[in-house]
Each structure stands twice: as structure tokens, then as C-alpha cells.
C-alpha positions in Angstrom: 69.0 -179.9 -44.2 67.0 -176.9 -43.3 67.8 -173.4 -44.4 66.4 -170.3 -43.0 65.9 -167.0 -44.8 67.1 -163.9 -43.1 64.6 -161.1 -43.0 65.7 -158.2 -45.2 65.8 -154.9 -43.5 63.5 -152.2 -44.8 65.3 -149.0 -45.5 64.7 -146.4 -42.9 62.9 -143.3 -44.1 65.1 -140.3 -44.9 65.8 -137.8 -42.2 63.3 -134.9 -42.4 63.4 -131.4 -41.1 64.6 -127.9 -41.9 67.8 -126.0 -41.7 68.8 -122.3 -41.8 72.0 -120.3 -41.5 72.1 -118.2 -38.4 73.2 -114.6 -38.6 75.9 -115.2 -35.9 79.5 -115.6 -37.1 82.0 -116.7 -34.5 84.5 -113.8 -34.1 87.5 -116.0 -33.1 87.2 -118.5 -36.0 85.0 -116.8 -38.6 82.8 -119.9 -38.7 79.1 -119.6 -39.4 76.4 -121.4 -37.4 73.7 -123.6 -38.8 70.3 -124.4 -37.1 68.9 -127.9 -37.8 65.4 -128.9 -36.8 64.8 -132.5 -37.5 61.8 -134.7 -36.9 62.5 -138.2 -35.4 60.6 -141.3 -36.6 58.5 -141.0 -33.4 57.5 -137.4 -34.5 59.6 -135.6 -31.9 61.2 -132.3 -33.1 64.9 -132.0 -32.2 66.5 -128.5 -32.6 70.3 -128.1 -32.6 72.7 -125.4 -33.5 76.1 -126.3 -35.1 79.3 -124.3 -35.7 80.2 -125.2 -39.3 83.9 -125.5 -40.0 84.8 -125.8 -43.7 87.8 -127.9 -44.4 89.3 -129.2 -47.6 87.1 -132.2 -48.6 85.2 -132.2 -45.3 82.9 -130.1 -43.1 83.0 -130.4 -39.3 79.9 -129.7 -37.3 80.4 -128.8 -33.6 77.6 -128.6 -31.1 77.2 -128.6 -27.3 75.5 -131.6 -25.8 73.2 -131.4 -22.7 76.2 -131.5 -20.4 77.9 -128.7 -22.3 80.5 -131.0 -23.9 81.6 -130.3 -27.5 80.4 -133.0 -29.9 81.9 -133.0 -33.4 80.7 -134.8 -36.5 82.7 -134.8 -39.7 80.9 -134.9 -43.0 83.2 -135.9 -45.8 82.4 -134.6 -49.2 83.3 -134.9 -52.8 82.3 -131.5 -54.3 80.3 -131.9 -57.5 79.6 -135.5 -56.5 76.7 -136.8 -54.4 79.0 -139.0 -52.3 78.7 -137.4 -48.8 79.3 -139.4 -45.6 79.0 -138.5 -41.9 80.5 -140.1 -38.9 77.5 -139.4 -36.6 75.9 -142.4 -34.8 72.9 -142.4 -37.1 75.0 -142.6 -40.3 77.5 -145.1 -38.7 74.9 -147.5 -37.2 72.2 -147.2 -39.9 73.9 -147.3 -43.3 70.6 -148.5 -44.8 68.9 -145.1 -44.2 67.8 -143.6 -47.4 69.5 -140.3 -48.4 71.8 -140.2 -45.4 71.5 -138.6 -41.9 70.1 -135.2 -41.0 73.6 -133.6 -41.1 74.3 -134.6 -44.7 70.8 -133.7 -45.8 70.9 -130.3 -44.0 74.4 -129.4 -45.3 73.5 -130.3 -48.9 70.5 -127.9 -48.7 72.3 -125.2 -46.7 75.5 -125.1 -48.8 73.6 -123.9 -51.8 72.1 -121.1 -49.7 75.3 -120.1 -47.8 75.4 -116.3 -47.2 78.5 -114.5 -48.5 
């Protein structure tokens, strides 16, 4: 009988980039906007602006795609705990990524700097 070993996946590197709160506040919702600039593994810089909706136990990020359709990602949080999850394709399809997707990493950084 022959057994084969399955190759173990190497963890993907963490998402990298920067984020900053924008000065714009949506007058109809009162939501703030967050700018995320992330570097892809191939070195391409992707810049996106998200409307940030704070909910109890979650944060929703809304953006417009290239066809001007609204795309929403939900980041579930446990405040005071490091257990944050996102439902974006990167987080859903690549659970082995170290330190989560760009949305989680950006929100963790941005929430400590949120303007009043």
C-alpha cells in the first residue's frame, strides 16, 4: 500500500498597506469614510474608499465597485478580544492568511485613531 503526503500550504503573508479616516461624513447616515491603500502580493497598489457603518458586534464596510454597484463586507468583532472576522472573498477563501485580510487589519488600526 502506498500513501502520499499532502503538501502543506504555506501561510500567505499578511495584508499590507495603509489606512486613514477621511474628513467626509455622510450627512444622511452620519457614517465616516475610511481610505484603505493595500499592496497586493504582486506589488500592485489598490486604493479604495469605504463608508464605515458601526453596528453592535460588527462593522459594515460599503464601497462602490467599478460598475458603481454597492459592495458590502461585514467585519464581526468581539471588542477587547482579538477575534475579528471578515466575509470578504480574501478572508473567506484564504483562511490561512496570517493576521486576516486588509479590512480587518485596517479597521484594527483605524478604530484606535477614530476622530470624535
